[in-house]
N, C-alpha and C positions, 0 to 999 in steps of 0.2 A: 080361581084367578089364573092359574097356570094354563088351563085349557083355553081360556078366552084370549090369552095373550101369547099363545105358543108361537105365533108368527114373529113376535119380538124376542121372547126369552130363548127360544130354540137357537136362532142364529148366534146369539151372544154366547150361549153355553158351548156351542160347537167351535166358535172362533177363539174363546178365551180360556176354556178349561185346560187345554194343553200348555198354556203360558203361566199358570199359577205356580209359585215357588214359596219357600220359607215356611212351609207348613200350611199355606192357604189351600193347597191341593187336598188336604185332609178335611177341610171345612165344607159343609154343604152350603149351597147358596141359601140366602135367607129371604123369605117373603113374609111380610107383615100386612095385616089387614085391620083397619079400624072402621067402626060404624061412624058414618058422618051424619047422614040424615035418616029418616024413616026407612027409605028403600035404596039408599046409596052407600056404598062402601068405598073407601079409599085405601090404597095399599102401596107398598114399595117392593122392589126386587133388587137385592144387593148381592154382589159376588166379590169375595175377598181375593185379591190378586197376589200381594206380597207384603212384606214388612217395609215400612218407610225407613230405609237405612240411613237417611240423612237426619232423621229426628233423633234427639238425645234419648238415651235409654230411660225408661222402657220404651222401645220403639212402638210406633203406632202402625196400624194397618193401612194399606192403600186399598180402597174399596171402590168398586164400580157400581153405580146405580143406573137402572134403565127404566124408562116409562114414557108417558106422554108429556109433551111440552106443556107447562102451565104458565099462564100469563100472570104478570104482577097484579093486575086488577082483581084476579080471583081471590087474593088474600086480603083485599080491602072490604069485601062485602060479606054480610052475614047470610047464611051460616058458614060460608067458606072461610071466614076469618078464624073459625075454630080450628082449622087445619094448622094454623100457626102455633097452637098450643102443643102440638106434637113435634115442634122444631122444624117444620117445613118452611122453606123460604121460596120466593118467586123463582121460577125456572127449575125447581127441584123436580126430578123425574117422578111422576106419580102414576099409578094405575087406578082406574075407576071402574066400579061394578055397579050398575051395568056399564058396559063399554060405550062411550059416546059414539054416535054415528060418524062414519068416516067422511071425508078423508082426514087422516091424523098426521100430525108432526110428532115424530118420536125423538127422544133425547137420551143421551148417555152422559153421565158425569162421573169422572174419577176424582177422588178426593183423598188427601192424606195429610198427616200432620195436624197441627192445632189450628182450629178456627175459633173466632170469638163466638160465645154463646149468643143467642138471640137477645137483643137489647143491650149487649155489651159492646164497648168500642175497642177492646183489646183482648188478646189472649192472656193466659195466666203467666206463662214463663217468658222472661226477657229474651231467651234464645229460641223460643217456639216459632216455627215457620209452618204455615199451612199452604198447601198447593191444591189447585183444582183446575181441571180442564173439562170443557163441555162441548159436545157435538150435537147437531140436529140433522135429521133427514126425514123424508117422507117414506122411504123404503127401509124397513128394519134390517134386511140382509146387507144392503149397501152400507148402512150405518155400522153394523157389526164388523164388516171387513175393514172399514176405514179406522174404526177405533182400535182394532187389533194391530193394524199397521202402525198407527201413530204411537200406541203404547210401547211398542218395541223400541221406538226412538226416545220417547220421554222417560222410560224406565230401562236403562241399559242392561240391568241384570236379569231381565225376563228372557226366557228361551227364545231363540231366533227361528224356530221351526218354520 
């Protein structure tokens, strides 16, 4: 998966690895792959950025996910609906193997704090706050630069390099 999506993963690692703090810099990026159909795999690529200092202890991580833009209708059709069993929701960045023929729209989503679980209408804690921000672009290098710039504003304790 990494080799097939190096044009997406590489720019994000170069742009964001220097920004990671709170022990996130000691964590490797995480890629997961699940078998979806006979000859199709679906995966995710996540990069831990920092602790969410606004969440009540124990703090949660602020995590960036990158992948291809997924349309909401993808999750309404079988066998695509089975992706929902893994907790994916519409517009969640996903990587597909084999890679769909281009052109592609790439997306990055940063998420922290508590989000309701699929099928739930509320988070567990009364003081739990979840935050998310998402970007899309057709050029992964442009996307990585924009995300890095915006994250320095959204998360003030990230390094200003």
